[in-house]
N, C-alpha and C positions, 0 to 999 in steps of 0.2 A: 525622562525616558518616555517613549510613546506606549500606547496601549498594546498589549500582547493580543495575539490571536485568541489564546485560551481565555483571557480575561473577558474579551468581547463575547465569546462563545458562552461563558458562564452566565453573563448578565442577560443575553438575549434568548438563549435556548435551554440551558441546563437548569437554571434556577426556576423558571416557570414549570418545567417538567417535573422537578423534584417536589415542588410545592403541591402539585396534584397527586403525585405517587405516594408521597409520605403523609398526605392529608393534614398538613399543617395550616393553621388559620392565619398566621402572620408571616410576612415575607422575611422578617428578621429571625424566624425560627428555622428557616431553610439552611441546612448545613453549608458551610463554605470553608475554603482553605485559609487559615489565618497566617501561617508562616511555614517556611521550610528551613530546617537547620542541617548544615553539613558539618560533620565532625570527623577528624582524622587524628588518630593517636599515633605518635612517632617514638617508638621505643629507642631508636638510635639517638634521640634527642638528649638522652642522659649523658652520653659520651662525647657527642659532637653537636654543638648548637647551631652550626651552619646548615645542617640537615633540615631543621625546623624552619629556617628562613627559606630554603629552597622549596619546601612543601607549601609554605605560606604564599609564596610568589604563584605557585601552580594553582592553589585554591582560589587566589584572587582572580586569576584568568578564567577559571571554570565558573565561578559564581557571578563575576562581573561587578564585584564590590570588595572593598577591603575587609580582610579577615583579622581575627585576633588570635595571638598565641595563647593557649591555655597553660596554666602553671600548675606545678604539683602542689596539692593542698597540705600534704604532710610528708615528712621524711621517711623513707624505707630503706634501712641499712642494707638488707640483703639484695636490693636492686640498685645499690649505690645512687639512690635517689634523694635529693635534699629538697626541703621545701622552697618553693619559688622557682624551680628549674622549669624551662619550657619543655612540655612533653606532648604537645599537640597543637592543632589549629581548628578553629570553629568559626563559622559564619552563619548569621541568621538572615534569610531573605524574606522580604515582605512586598506586598503590592505587585507592581509590574515586573520587578525583577524576579519575583517568586514565580510568576506565571511564565516568563521567559525561560527561566530554568526548567520548570516542569514540562514545558513544550519540548525543550531540547532533550530532556531525559526520556520522555515517552517516545518521541518520534525518531531520535538519532542514536542516543546512547544504549538503551536497552536492546532494541533490535540488532545492534551490532555486536552484542556479547556472543562469544563463541558458545555453541550448544544451548542457546537460549530456549527454554521451554515455558516461560511465563514466570511471573512472580507469585509468591504465596498470597492468599487471601486472609491471613491472620492479622488482626489488629491488636492493640495493647489493652483493650478493655474500656478505654476512655475515649475512643474515636480517633486515635492517632495511628499512623502507619510508619513502621520502621523498615528501612530497606538497606541491606548491606551489599556493596559491590566490592569484589575481591580485587578489581583492577580499575584504574581510571584512565587507561590508555585510550578507551573508546570516545572520551570527549574530544570534540574537534579542536579545542584550544590547546590541548596538550601535544607537544613535540615529542614524538617517540625517542628521538636521539638524546634529548636533554634529560630524560628521566633515568636516574641512576638505578633504581630497583622498583619493582612493583609493590604498590602499597594499596591497602583497602580503604574504603571510606564508608561512613554510615550516614544515611539521609533519612531524616525524620520529617514526615508531612503532618503538621498539626492542623486539625479541623475544628470547627465549632460544633461538630456533631456530638450528641450526648451519648449515643450508642454506636456500637461497632457496625450494626446493620445500616444505619443512616450514612455513616462514613464510607462504607463499602459501596453503597449505592451512588454517593457522590463521586468517588474515584473511578467507578466503572463508567459514568457519564463522561469523564474526561479521557476515556479509552485507555485506561492503565492496562497493560498487557498481563492480566492475571491468568494463572494456570488453570487450564480447563479441567473440570472434575470428570473423571472417567468411571 
C-alpha cells in the first residue's frame, strides 16, 4: 500500500513542529500514533452467529484489512452466553493503513455526522484516545441498504506519548475536530 497523505504530513511537517514545541532532544521522543484499534460488540451474536459474520464483512470494508471475531472469555448464564461464542469484531491497523483510516475518519466520517459539534478532548491518562461512534453509516464503504440495523463502534488511537498533553498536541496537529472550549 502506498504512503498516506497524513503519514507524509507527519514525517515532513508535524514531527519537526512537535519536536520544537515539546522541547524534546531526540526525534524518537516525539509522540506518534502507533496503532488504531476498531472494536464492535454485537449482542445479537449470542442468538444469531450470522450477525457477527455480517458485521465482520462490514468492518473488513471499513478498515481495509481482515478483522477477527472476538469470543466470550467466560460463560454468563443470565445473558445465555457460553464461553467461546462470537460476540464482537476487532481489527488493529498499523502503518499506512492506520494513516489512511485516520484520514478518512477526520475528513469524511466525523464531518458528516449529524449535529456534529466536535469530539471530546479527554484522553485516558496514558496518552491514548478513545472515540465512540453511535453509527457507522457515514463511512463511504458502507452501503446503507445492506445494513440491517444501526450499531456503534469504538475506535482507540494508541500513541507513543507519555502524557495526555503530548498526545493531545499530536492529535491537534492532525486536525482532529476537537470541541471548542467556550
